[in-house]
VOLUMLUM-172200 format. One record per atom (N, C-alpha, C): residue number from 1; atom name; x, y, z; residue in one letter. Coordinates in steps of 0.2 Angstrom, whole numbers, always signed. Layout:
<recs>
> bami:sese:east:north:up:doro
> NUM:CA:X:Y:Z:A;
...
</recs>
This chain:
<recs>
> bami:sese:east:north:up:doro
> 1:N:+441:+417:+504:M;
> 1:CA:+443:+424:+501:M;
> 1:C:+439:+425:+495:M;
> 2:N:+436:+431:+494:N;
> 2:CA:+433:+432:+487:N;
> 2:C:+439:+431:+482:N;
> 3:N:+437:+428:+476:P;
> 3:CA:+441:+427:+471:P;
> 3:C:+445:+433:+468:P;
> 4:N:+442:+439:+467:T;
> 4:CA:+445:+445:+465:T;
> 4:C:+450:+447:+470:T;
> 5:N:+448:+447:+477:A;
> 5:CA:+453:+449:+482:A;
> 5:C:+459:+444:+482:A;
> 6:N:+458:+438:+481:L;
> 6:CA:+463:+433:+481:L;
> 6:C:+468:+434:+475:L;
> 7:N:+465:+435:+469:F;
> 7:CA:+469:+437:+463:F;
> 7:C:+473:+443:+464:F;
> 8:N:+470:+448:+467:S;
> 8:CA:+473:+455:+469:S;
> 8:C:+479:+454:+473:S;
> 9:N:+478:+450:+479:A;
> 9:CA:+483:+448:+484:A;
> 9:C:+489:+444:+480:A;
> 10:N:+488:+440:+476:L;
> 10:CA:+493:+436:+473:L;
> 10:C:+497:+440:+468:L;
> 11:N:+493:+444:+464:A;
> 11:CA:+497:+449:+460:A;
> 11:C:+501:+454:+464:A;
> 12:N:+499:+456:+470:T;
> 12:CA:+503:+460:+474:T;
> 12:C:+510:+456:+476:T;
> 13:N:+509:+450:+478:V;
> 13:CA:+515:+446:+480:V;
> 13:C:+520:+445:+474:V;
> 14:N:+517:+444:+468:M;
> 14:CA:+522:+443:+462:M;
> 14:C:+525:+450:+461:M;
> 15:N:+521:+455:+461:S;
> 15:CA:+524:+462:+459:S;
> 15:C:+529:+464:+464:S;
> 16:N:+528:+463:+471:W;
> 16:CA:+533:+465:+476:W;
> 16:C:+539:+460:+476:W;
> 17:N:+538:+454:+474:G;
> 17:CA:+544:+449:+474:G;
> 17:C:+548:+451:+468:G;
> 18:N:+545:+453:+462:G;
> 18:CA:+549:+455:+456:G;
> 18:C:+552:+462:+457:G;
> 19:N:+548:+466:+460:G;
> 19:CA:+550:+473:+461:G;
> 19:C:+556:+473:+466:G;
> 20:N:+557:+469:+471:T;
> 20:CA:+562:+468:+475:T;
> 20:C:+569:+466:+471:T;
> 21:N:+568:+462:+466:I;
> 21:CA:+574:+460:+462:I;
> 21:C:+576:+466:+458:I;
> 22:N:+572:+470:+456:C;
> 22:CA:+573:+476:+452:C;
> 22:C:+577:+481:+457:C;
> 23:N:+574:+482:+463:D;
> 23:CA:+577:+487:+467:D;
> 23:C:+584:+485:+469:D;
> 24:N:+585:+478:+471:K;
> 24:CA:+592:+476:+472:K;
> 24:C:+597:+477:+467:K;
> 25:N:+595:+476:+461:L;
> 25:CA:+599:+477:+455:L;
> 25:C:+601:+485:+454:L;
> 26:N:+596:+489:+455:A;
> 26:CA:+596:+496:+455:A;
> 26:C:+601:+499:+460:A;
> 27:N:+600:+496:+466:V;
> 27:CA:+604:+499:+472:V;
> 27:C:+611:+497:+472:V;
> 28:N:+613:+493:+467:R;
> 28:CA:+620:+492:+466:R;
> 28:C:+624:+498:+463:R;
> 29:N:+620:+502:+459:D;
> 29:CA:+623:+508:+456:D;
> 29:C:+620:+515:+459:D;
> 30:N:+615:+514:+463:L;
> 30:CA:+612:+520:+465:L;
> 30:C:+612:+520:+473:L;
> 31:N:+612:+526:+476:S;
> 31:CA:+611:+527:+483:S;
> 31:C:+604:+525:+485:S;
> 32:N:+603:+523:+491:A;
> 32:CA:+596:+522:+494:A;
> 32:C:+592:+528:+493:A;
> 33:N:+594:+534:+494:Q;
> 33:CA:+590:+540:+493:Q;
> 33:C:+589:+541:+485:Q;
> 34:N:+594:+540:+481:G;
> 34:CA:+593:+540:+474:G;
> 34:C:+587:+536:+471:G;
> 35:N:+588:+529:+474:L;
> 35:CA:+583:+524:+472:L;
> 35:C:+576:+526:+474:L;
> 36:N:+575:+529:+480:L;
> 36:CA:+569:+531:+483:L;
> 36:C:+566:+537:+479:L;
> 37:N:+570:+542:+477:L;
> 37:CA:+568:+547:+473:L;
> 37:C:+566:+545:+466:L;
> 38:N:+570:+541:+463:L;
> 38:CA:+568:+539:+456:L;
> 38:C:+562:+535:+456:L;
> 39:N:+561:+530:+460:R;
> 39:CA:+556:+526:+461:R;
> 39:C:+549:+530:+462:R;
> 40:N:+550:+534:+467:S;
> 40:CA:+544:+539:+469:S;
> 40:C:+542:+543:+463:S;
> 41:N:+547:+546:+459:L;
> 41:CA:+545:+550:+453:L;
> 41:C:+541:+545:+448:L;
> 42:N:+544:+539:+447:V;
> 42:CA:+541:+535:+442:V;
> 42:C:+533:+533:+444:V;
> 43:N:+533:+531:+450:A;
> 43:CA:+526:+529:+453:A;
> 43:C:+521:+535:+453:A;
> 44:N:+524:+541:+455:A;
> 44:CA:+519:+547:+455:A;
> 44:C:+517:+549:+448:A;
> 45:N:+521:+548:+443:T;
> 45:CA:+520:+550:+436:T;
> 45:C:+514:+545:+434:T;
> 46:N:+515:+539:+435:V;
> 46:CA:+511:+534:+432:V;
> 46:C:+504:+534:+436:V;
> 47:N:+504:+535:+442:I;
> 47:CA:+498:+536:+446:I;
> 47:C:+494:+542:+445:I;
> 48:N:+498:+548:+443:S;
> 48:CA:+494:+554:+442:S;
> 48:C:+491:+553:+435:S;
> 49:N:+494:+550:+430:I;
> 49:CA:+491:+549:+424:I;
> 49:C:+485:+544:+424:I;
> 50:N:+485:+539:+428:W;
> 50:CA:+480:+534:+429:W;
> 50:C:+474:+537:+433:W;
> 51:N:+476:+541:+439:G;
> 51:CA:+471:+544:+443:G;
> 51:C:+467:+550:+439:G;
> 52:N:+471:+553:+435:G;
> 52:CA:+468:+558:+431:G;
> 52:C:+463:+555:+426:G;
> 53:N:+465:+550:+423:A;
> 53:CA:+460:+547:+418:A;
> 53:C:+454:+544:+421:A;
> 54:N:+455:+542:+427:A;
> 54:CA:+449:+539:+431:A;
> 54:C:+445:+544:+435:A;
> 55:N:+447:+550:+434:G;
> 55:CA:+443:+556:+437:G;
> 55:C:+444:+556:+445:G;
> 56:N:+450:+554:+448:L;
> 56:CA:+450:+553:+455:L;
> 56:C:+453:+560:+458:L;
> 57:N:+455:+565:+454:F;
> 57:CA:+457:+571:+457:F;
> 57:C:+451:+575:+461:F;
> 58:N:+445:+574:+458:G;
> 58:CA:+439:+577:+462:G;
> 58:C:+438:+574:+468:G;
> 59:N:+439:+567:+469:E;
> 59:CA:+438:+564:+475:E;
> 59:C:+443:+567:+481:E;
> 60:N:+449:+568:+478:I;
> 60:CA:+454:+570:+483:I;
> 60:C:+453:+577:+485:I;
> 61:N:+451:+581:+480:A;
> 61:CA:+450:+588:+481:A;
> 61:C:+444:+590:+486:A;
> 62:N:+439:+585:+486:T;
> 62:CA:+433:+586:+491:T;
> 62:C:+434:+582:+497:T;
> 63:N:+440:+578:+498:A;
> 63:CA:+440:+574:+504:A;
> 63:C:+441:+579:+511:A;
> 64:N:+439:+576:+516:S;
> 64:CA:+440:+580:+522:S;
> 64:C:+447:+580:+525:S;
> 65:N:+449:+584:+530:W;
> 65:CA:+456:+584:+532:W;
> 65:C:+458:+577:+535:W;
> 66:N:+453:+574:+538:V;
> 66:CA:+455:+568:+542:V;
> 66:C:+458:+562:+538:V;
> 67:N:+455:+560:+533:P;
> 67:CA:+458:+555:+529:P;
> 67:C:+465:+558:+525:P;
> 68:N:+465:+564:+524:V;
> 68:CA:+471:+567:+521:V;
> 68:C:+476:+567:+526:V;
> 69:N:+475:+568:+532:A;
> 69:CA:+480:+568:+537:A;
> 69:C:+483:+561:+538:A;
> 70:N:+478:+556:+538:W;
> 70:CA:+480:+549:+539:W;
> 70:C:+485:+547:+533:W;
> 71:N:+483:+549:+527:V;
> 71:CA:+487:+548:+521:V;
> 71:C:+494:+551:+521:V;
> 72:N:+494:+557:+524:V;
> 72:CA:+501:+561:+524:V;
> 72:C:+505:+557:+529:V;
> 73:N:+502:+555:+535:A;
> 73:CA:+506:+552:+540:A;
> 73:C:+508:+545:+538:A;
> 74:N:+504:+541:+535:G;
> 74:CA:+506:+535:+532:G;
> 74:C:+511:+535:+527:G;
> 75:N:+510:+540:+522:S;
> 75:CA:+515:+541:+517:S;
> 75:C:+522:+543:+520:S;
> 76:N:+522:+547:+525:L;
> 76:CA:+529:+549:+528:L;
> 76:C:+532:+543:+531:L;
> 77:N:+528:+539:+535:L;
> 77:CA:+530:+533:+539:L;
> 77:C:+532:+528:+534:L;
> 78:N:+528:+526:+530:S;
> 78:CA:+529:+520:+525:S;
> 78:C:+533:+521:+519:S;
> 79:N:+531:+526:+515:Q;
> 79:CA:+534:+527:+509:Q;
> 79:C:+541:+531:+510:Q;
> 80:N:+541:+536:+514:V;
> 80:CA:+547:+540:+514:V;
> 80:C:+552:+536:+519:V;
> 81:N:+551:+536:+525:F;
> 81:CA:+555:+533:+530:F;
> 81:C:+556:+525:+529:F;
> 82:N:+551:+521:+528:G;
> 82:CA:+551:+514:+528:G;
> 82:C:+554:+512:+521:G;
> 83:N:+553:+515:+516:Q;
> 83:CA:+556:+513:+509:Q;
> 83:C:+563:+515:+509:Q;
> 84:N:+565:+521:+512:F;
> 84:CA:+572:+523:+512:F;
> 84:C:+576:+517:+516:F;
> 85:N:+574:+516:+522:M;
> 85:CA:+577:+511:+526:M;
> 85:C:+577:+504:+523:M;
> 86:N:+572:+502:+519:Y;
> 86:CA:+572:+496:+516:Y;
> 86:C:+578:+496:+510:Y;
> 87:N:+578:+501:+506:Y;
> 87:CA:+583:+502:+501:Y;
> 87:C:+590:+502:+504:Y;
> 88:N:+591:+505:+510:R;
> 88:CA:+597:+505:+513:R;
> 88:C:+599:+498:+515:R;
> 89:N:+595:+494:+518:A;
> 89:CA:+596:+488:+520:A;
> 89:C:+598:+483:+514:A;
> 90:N:+594:+484:+508:L;
> 90:CA:+596:+481:+502:L;
> 90:C:+603:+482:+499:L;
> 91:N:+605:+489:+500:K;
> 91:CA:+611:+491:+498:K;
> 91:C:+617:+487:+502:K;
> 92:N:+616:+485:+508:I;
> 92:CA:+621:+482:+513:I;
> 92:C:+620:+475:+513:I;
> 93:N:+615:+472:+513:A;
> 93:CA:+614:+465:+514:A;
> 93:C:+610:+461:+508:A;
> 94:N:+611:+455:+507:P;
> 94:CA:+607:+451:+502:P;
> 94:C:+600:+452:+503:P;
> 95:N:+596:+452:+497:A;
> 95:CA:+589:+452:+497:A;
> 95:C:+586:+446:+500:A;
> 96:N:+589:+441:+500:S;
> 96:CA:+586:+435:+503:S;
> 96:C:+586:+435:+511:S;
> 97:N:+590:+440:+513:Q;
> 97:CA:+590:+441:+521:Q;
> 97:C:+586:+447:+523:Q;
> 98:N:+586:+452:+519:V;
> 98:CA:+583:+458:+520:V;
> 98:C:+575:+457:+520:V;
> 99:N:+573:+454:+514:V;
> 99:CA:+566:+453:+513:V;
> 99:C:+562:+449:+519:V;
> 100:N:+565:+444:+521:P;
> 100:CA:+561:+440:+526:P;
> 100:C:+560:+444:+533:P;
> 101:N:+565:+448:+534:V;
> 101:CA:+565:+452:+540:V;
> 101:C:+560:+458:+539:V;
> 102:N:+560:+461:+533:T;
> 102:CA:+555:+466:+532:T;
> 102:C:+548:+464:+531:T;
> 103:N:+547:+457:+530:A;
> 103:CA:+541:+454:+529:A;
> 103:C:+538:+453:+536:A;
> 104:N:+541:+455:+541:T;
> 104:CA:+538:+454:+548:T;
> 104:C:+533:+460:+550:T;
> 105:N:+532:+464:+545:Y;
> 105:CA:+528:+470:+547:Y;
> 105:C:+521:+468:+549:Y;
> 106:N:+518:+462:+547:P;
> 106:CA:+512:+460:+549:P;
> 106:C:+512:+460:+557:P;
> 107:N:+517:+458:+560:L;
> 107:CA:+518:+458:+567:L;
> 107:C:+516:+465:+570:L;
> 108:N:+519:+470:+567:V;
> 108:CA:+518:+477:+570:V;
> 108:C:+510:+479:+568:V;
> 109:N:+508:+477:+563:T;
> 109:CA:+501:+478:+561:T;
> 109:C:+496:+475:+566:T;
> 110:N:+497:+469:+567:V;
> 110:CA:+493:+465:+572:V;
> 110:C:+493:+468:+579:V;
> 111:N:+499:+470:+581:A;
> 111:CA:+500:+473:+588:A;
> 111:C:+496:+480:+588:A;
> 112:N:+497:+484:+583:L;
> 112:CA:+494:+491:+583:L;
> 112:C:+487:+490:+582:L;
> 113:N:+484:+485:+578:A;
> 113:CA:+477:+485:+577:A;
> 113:C:+474:+483:+584:A;
> 114:N:+477:+479:+588:I;
> 114:CA:+474:+477:+594:I;
> 114:C:+475:+483:+599:I;
> 115:N:+480:+486:+599:L;
> 115:CA:+481:+492:+604:L;
> 115:C:+477:+498:+602:L;
> 116:N:+477:+500:+596:L;
> 116:CA:+474:+506:+594:L;
> 116:C:+468:+506:+590:L;
> 117:N:+466:+500:+587:L;
> 117:CA:+460:+499:+584:L;
> 117:C:+455:+495:+588:L;
> 118:N:+457:+492:+593:G;
> 118:CA:+452:+488:+597:G;
> 118:C:+451:+481:+594:G;
> 119:N:+455:+479:+590:E;
> 119:CA:+454:+472:+587:E;
> 119:C:+456:+467:+592:E;
> 120:N:+453:+461:+591:K;
> 120:CA:+454:+456:+596:K;
> 120:C:+459:+451:+594:K;
> 121:N:+463:+449:+598:M;
> 121:CA:+468:+443:+597:M;
> 121:C:+465:+437:+597:M;
> 122:N:+465:+433:+592:T;
> 122:CA:+462:+427:+591:T;
> 122:C:+468:+421:+591:T;
> 123:N:+466:+415:+592:G;
> 123:CA:+470:+410:+591:G;
> 123:C:+473:+409:+584:G;
> 124:N:+469:+411:+579:T;
> 124:CA:+472:+411:+572:T;
> 124:C:+477:+416:+571:T;
> 125:N:+476:+422:+574:K;
> 125:CA:+481:+427:+573:K;
> 125:C:+487:+426:+577:K;
> 126:N:+487:+423:+583:L;
> 126:CA:+492:+421:+587:L;
> 126:C:+497:+416:+583:L;
> 127:N:+493:+411:+580:L;
> 127:CA:+497:+406:+577:L;
> 127:C:+500:+409:+571:L;
> 128:N:+497:+414:+567:G;
> 128:CA:+500:+417:+562:G;
> 128:C:+507:+421:+564:G;
> 129:N:+506:+424:+570:V;
> 129:CA:+512:+427:+573:V;
> 129:C:+518:+423:+574:V;
> 130:N:+516:+417:+577:V;
> 130:CA:+521:+412:+578:V;
> 130:C:+524:+409:+572:V;
> 131:N:+520:+408:+566:C;
> 131:CA:+523:+406:+560:C;
> 131:C:+527:+411:+557:C;
> 132:N:+526:+418:+557:I;
> 132:CA:+530:+423:+555:I;
> 132:C:+537:+423:+558:I;
> 133:N:+537:+422:+565:V;
> 133:CA:+543:+423:+568:V;
> 133:C:+547:+417:+566:V;
> 134:N:+544:+411:+566:V;
> 134:CA:+548:+405:+564:V;
> 134:C:+551:+405:+557:V;
> 135:N:+546:+407:+553:G;
> 135:CA:+548:+408:+546:G;
> 135:C:+554:+413:+545:G;
> 136:N:+554:+418:+549:I;
> 136:CA:+560:+423:+548:I;
> 136:C:+566:+420:+550:I;
> 137:N:+566:+416:+556:I;
> 137:CA:+572:+413:+558:I;
> 137:C:+575:+408:+553:I;
> 138:N:+570:+404:+550:L;
> 138:CA:+572:+399:+545:L;
> 138:C:+575:+402:+538:L;
> 139:N:+571:+407:+536:V;
> 139:CA:+573:+409:+529:V;
> 139:C:+579:+414:+529:V;
> 140:N:+579:+418:+535:S;
> 140:CA:+585:+423:+535:S;
> 140:C:+591:+421:+537:S;
> 141:N:+591:+415:+541:G;
> 141:CA:+597:+412:+543:G;
> 141:C:+600:+415:+550:G;
> 142:N:+595:+418:+553:L;
> 142:CA:+597:+421:+560:L;
> 142:C:+600:+416:+564:L;
> 143:N:+606:+418:+567:G;
> 143:CA:+609:+413:+572:G;
> 143:C:+614:+409:+569:G;
> 144:N:+614:+409:+562:R;
> 144:CA:+619:+405:+559:R;
> 144:C:+625:+409:+555:R;
> 145:N:+630:+406:+553:N;
> 145:CA:+635:+410:+550:N;
> 145:C:+632:+413:+543:N;
> 146:N:+633:+419:+541:G;
> 146:CA:+630:+421:+535:G;
> 146:C:+623:+424:+536:G;
> 147:N:+620:+424:+542:G;
> 147:CA:+614:+427:+544:G;
> 147:C:+615:+434:+546:G;
> 148:N:+609:+437:+547:L;
> 148:CA:+610:+444:+549:L;
> 148:C:+613:+445:+556:L;
</recs>
């Protein structure tokens, strides 16, 4: 992997891991809806300032409807519904159980990429899918007392 891509991916892992702890602490005193709203407002404010400084509003204003429609669909599916359900799960269950289950989203991505984008299933992808499933069982405690 390209070093910049690897650094970016590892920074994502650290950010998401730390962000989850912040979310779990916040959801103790906020509803899942309140957390989603507040987090979205903070993110929208920071991203608007950052995007404005980088001159990205012109790119958005001149974009065709196709990528805009995909962004709207992805935002509704992932940010609105997905994040809400994630916060709801965090409110009810320990983060150490919720996060491994939600981390199975690559299974959905692989399946949809094969079905909708025409990507090929390879031995490496299949091995990755098996590792994800086994990892979820081990980390989340599925099938044991205290598991989901």
